[in-house]
N, C-alpha and C positions, 0 to 999 in steps of 0.2 A: 750240539744243536741249540740255537738261540730260541728261547721261549717268548712268544709274542702274543698279545691279546688280539681279539677280533678287530678288524678295521672298522672305523666309523665312516660310513658312506654319506653322512648327512650333508656335509659341505659340498661334496662332489655332486650329489643329486641336485642340490639347490642351484648349482652352476650349470649342470647339463640339461636339466628338465626343460627349460624354455626352448631348447632347440629340437625337442622331440614333438612330433605332431601326430594327430589322429587323422586317419584317412578313411573317408566314407565314399563308397561308390554306388551309383544308381544305374538303372537301365530303363529304357522307354519301352512300354508294351502297349499294344493296340487294345483299346477298350471296346468290347463287344456290347452293343446295345440291343436290348430285346425288341423284337419287332411287334408292333401293335396294329391290330386290324379293327374290324367292327366288334362291338361287345359280344363276347362268346365265341368269336372266330379266331383261331390261331393263325400264325403266318401261313400264307398260301404257297403251294408249289407252282411250277411253271404252267401246268395244264389248267389249274384253277384260275390263275391270273389271266390266261388267254380267254377263258369262259366269260369273265366279267367284261373284258374289252370288247368281245365280238357281239354279245347278246344284250348288254346294257349300255354300251358306249361309255363305260366308266373305267377308270383305273382300278386295279385291284385294291381292296381295302388297306393293304399294308404297303402299297407301292410308294407312297410319299415318304416312307421311312428309309428307303434305299438312298444311300449317299450318291451325290452327283458323281459322274465319272471322273471329273477333275478335282473333286474334293477329297482331301486326305481324311482317313479314319482318325477319330480322336485318340490321343495317346496319353498314358499316365506314367509318371516317373515313380518307379519302385526301388526301394533299397535293395542293393545287391550284396554288399558285404562291408566289413569293417576291418581295418588293419592299422598299421603304424608306419612311421617314416621319420626321417631326421634331416635337418637342414645342413647342407655342406657348404653353401655359399650364402652370404648375407643378402645377395640379390634375388634369392627365392628358389634356388635349385635344391631339390629334395630327393634323397634316395629312399627306395622302398623295394619290395619284392615284385617281380613281374606278375606273380599269381595274384597279388593283391589288386592290381588294376586291370587284369586280363578281362576283356569283354565288357568293360564299363563304358557307358555312354557319357557319363559325367563323373568327374572326380572332385570331391570336396575335401579340402584340407582345413582342419581346425587347429589353431595355435593354443598354447596354454592360457593366453589372455582372452580366449573365447572368440577371437576374430575368425571368421570363416571365409575361405576363398575358393573360387572355382580354379582348378589346376589344369594346366595343359600337359599332356603326355608328350615328352620330348622323344622318348624311345624306350623299348623294352626288349630284353634278351631272355627268351625262355630257357635257353640252354644253361645259363648261369643263374636264372631267376632274379635278375637285377633289372630295375626300372628307374628311370629318371623323369621326374615331373617338375614343373615350375609354376610358381604363383607370382602374381604381379605385386610385389612388395619390395621394400628396400630397408636396409638397416636392421635386418633380422639377426637374432642370435644364431650361432652356428657351432657345430661340434668340430673339435680338432681331430684330424685323421691320423691315427697311429700306424706303426709299422707292424703288421700282423706276422711278419716273418720272425719277429723277436718274441712272440708270445711263448710263455713257458708253461708246461704242464704243471698244475698245482697252484698257479697264481689266481688271486681273487679277481672276479669280474662281476658286473651287474648288468641287468637288462631293464630298459624302460620302454613301456608300450601301453597298449590298450587291450589287455586280454578280456575276451567276452564283451568288448565295448567299454570296459572300465578304464577311463583315461588316466594317464599319469600314474601308472602302477609300476613299482620298483621291486625287482627280485634280485637276489645275489647268490653266488656260488663260486665254484672254481672251474678252471679249464681241466677237463678230464682227459683229453687226447688232442693231438694235432694231426693234420693231414689224414683225417678219417675218410676212407674211401667208401662211399655208399652206392657206388655204381653210377653216380652223376658225373657231370663234366668237371666239377671242382672238388678239391680235397677240403673237407669241412673242419672247422674248429668244433670239437665236441665239449659240452659243458654239462654241469648238473644244475644250471640255473633254471628255475621254474619258468617255462614258456608254454603258453596256451594259445588257442585260436584267438586272433586279434593282436597277438604280439608280433606276428609276421611283418617284416619290414622295419622293425625297430632296431635300435643300436645295441651292440654288446660293447661295454665300456670297461677299460682297465682302471686301476686305482690312480692313475695319473690324469684321468678324465678324458682319455683319448678313445675314440671309437675304433675298435679293432675288428669288428665283424657286423654283419647284418643277420639278425635272428631269422631263420628261414624254415626249419623243419623240426619235428619232434619224432621220437620213436615211441609209438603207443599202440597198445592193443585195445584201448578203451576209447580213443579219440581225444583224451586229455593227457596232461603231463604225467609221465611215469619215471622221471629221473634222468632222462637223456634228451638233450636238445642239441641242435646243430646250427652253426652260424657260418655265413659266407665270409672268408677272409677279406679284409678291406683292401689289401694290395690287388687282389683279383677284381674286386668290385669297382675299384677306382679305374682300373684299366678299361673295364667295360663302360663305366660312366663317362670317361673322357671321349671314347668313340661315339657314344650315344649323343653327347653334347655337340660333337663336331659334325656328325652326319646323320644322326637318328637311327643308326644301325651299327652292328658289330661285324667287322671283317676278320675272318679266321683262315688259317692255312689248312691245307689238306694235301696228302700225298697219294691216296688211293690204295690203301691196304686194309684187309680184314685181319685182325690179330687175336691171339689167345695168350693165356698165362703160361709161363714155363714152370712146370712142377719140378720137384727135386728128382723124381725118377726120370723125367724127360731130360733134365740137365745132365744127369749122369750118362744117359744113353747117347747124348750128343757130344760128350766130352767136355762139357762146361764145368768149371771148378765149383760153381754154385748156381742155384736157381736164380736167374736174373734175366732181364730183357723182355722183349715182346716177340712172340712167335708169329711169323707171317703165315696166315692160313690161305690167303688168296691175294693176288695182285690184279687190280682192275686194269682191263685192257685200255691202253692209250694214256693211262694215268702217269703222273711224275715218277712213281715207284717203278713202273715197267721201263720207262725211258732211262732211269738211272741204273737199271740192271738188277733190281731186287727180284728175288725168286721166292715162290712158296716154299716154306721150310726153313728159310733164313730166320735167325734170331737177331733182332735189332738191339744192339748193346748201348749205343749212344746216338743222339741226334743233335746236331748243331753244337757239339762238344758238351752236351749235358747227358749224364748217365741215365739209363732207363733201368730202374731197379725192379719195377713191376709193370705189367702190360698197360695198366691204366695211366701210367706216366706219359706214354707216347702221345695219345690224342691231346692231352693238355699242353704238352710242350710244342707239338706241331701247331695246335690251334693258336698258341700265343706268338707264333712266328709270322711275320708280315708276308703276305702273298708276294711272290716275285723274288724272295730271298733264296740264294744258293747256299745250301747247308751241307756240311760234311755229315756222313752217316756211316757208322761202323756196324758190320753184321758178322755173325758167326755162321760159317758155311763149311761143311765137310771137315770139321776139326780144326779150322783156322779162322783168324780174323781177316776180314776183307773191308777195305775202305772204298766208299763210293761218294759221289756228289749228286745232290738232288735239288731240283728247283720246286719250291712250294707254290701251289696255286690257291686260289680262293675257294673256300668251302662252299659246296653246293649240296642241296638235299639229295640224298641217294635214293634211287628207285630200285625196289626189289623186283627182280625178274623171275618168272617161273622157270624152274629147272626143266630142261627138255629131257625126255626119256626116249632112248633108242635101243633097239636090240643090239646085243653084243655082236661084234664082228667075229667071224669064225677064225680059228687059229689052232695051233697045236696045244694040247692040254698036258698038264703035268701035276702030280701030287707032290707034297713036300712036308717037311718037318714042322711047318707052322700050322698044320692041320687044315689046309685049304687045297682046293683044286683051282688052278689058274689057267688062263688061255691068253695067247697073244692078242693084241688089239690091232685093228686096221686103221687106215687113213681117216675114215669117217669119225671114229671114236676119238682119235687124236685131235682132229679139228674141233670136235664138239667140246672137249675138255681143255683145249688149248695147252696140250702137253706134247713133248717130243717123242716119248715112248712109254712103255709100261706093260703090265700084265693085269688082266681083269680077274677078280675072284668069281669063280663059277659055282663053287659049293663050299660050305662052311660048317665044319663039325664043332665039337667042343674042345677046340685046340687053343694055342696061345693067342692067335689073332682074334678069335671069337671072344675071348675073355677080356680083351681090351677095347671091344666095341666095333670091330670091323664088320662089314655087311657084304652080302652078295651084290655084285655090281661095282664095288669099290675097285679102283685101279691102283695097284702098287707101283709107284714111280721110282722109289729109292729105298734101299736098305743100307743103313749106316751111311757111308760115303760113296756107295756104289749106285750109279744110275742104272735102273733096270730097263733092258731093251727087249727081252723076250723070255718065254717060259723056261727054256733050257738054261739060259744064263742066270735066271732067278734061282733055279734049283741049285746050281753050282755055288752061287753066292751064299745061300743060307747054310749049305753044308759046311762051308768054311768058317762059320761063326763058332767061336769057342763055347763049350758047354757052360751053362749057368751064367752066361754073359748077356746082359740086356743090350739090345741094339735098337736104334731109332728106325722105325718103319714109316715111310711117307705114303699116305693114302690120298688119292684124289677122289672126291665125292661131289658130283655136280660142279659147282664153281668154287669149292673149298678144298684146301689141302689140310689133312689132319696128320699130326705127327704123334706116334704112340711108341712107348718103350716095350719091346717084346723079348722074351726069353724063349728060344726054340725048345721044343719038347725033346727030351733025351731019348 
């Protein structure tokens, strides 16, 4: 191992700092003016005002204080927040976080030479927390955009920004992890660089002076820095920025599925060699997934020739796919791979619909080694749940299905590779399962399909 001293960031900071800006946002609020009447008299209500008009022929003492119907109430500009940003084009385009400029009436950008500009918001994307603003200036210093896909864990990086409003503050550290999944749309770069409120929107810079990320979030129980910070990778940020510059908005693909993670136990029960892919819990009616032949219970292994290692990979890959693209998709279904083609459409906000509750249709009942009592379902239940067949759980003891989270009212639609059609066939199916062998059970609950690994009771 080669022993090296700590890097000297001084020259790098001197070169990069002029391209880092302070962003201050304000909002306009209505100023309420106190009403004034005759000395000793407070503002009058409607009945008192009518008394003065009818008996004295005078306006109420405070009536002259009421603004004219067509006159706007006075407004005052109040500071809303402080953040950071950095110049990516010398013509005045600046990247920052969407949450830094969210809700602002006016955006002020201050350069290191103390010049202040009112900025125009070109566009903001809350899903990735990226915003693009522009100031009317030319010949500005700018940062070079690096390749965030080449970032290595352990390499030195630094942040420049305005923590707590303190302009041109520099902190340094190393990359702690890549592709950190925090439940958001993007995989973050995790660092131990000190980042605090006000650093948001500032650049994360490598030792070559290239910006590789936008400082966006911290993990904290106190509200301040606790050793973990997150940055948006620049390759993702630039994709968003280019769309914002072109149209003011971001277009993303969607296919219309609800998904879940594939656990090790579930992978074994489905016959997968390892835990990978995205489990399809539900297929939206009329969506591209339904048209392509995707079914609840499928495991999506690849999309557009890109592997899905974990479920959070799918929305990112689909989102990056241009609407209208025909993409190959590979799924795992009933112990075998199946290839499909799907046409991606534009992402639209999804609306949650309340689940309808109906009484179970009557049918023949059967008890079984899963510790449940089931009954056949009728046409109404099939239409409600959008399924072909299945059996409904009528009672649930402390058996194998109860222990994996099944509920009364759930409909069992598949056991292993066998589609369930009625209670009698269900009983025969589970009797044929080898002892101590986990099998995947597909449960339909409202508009969601759950897949759980179950070992029948001996």
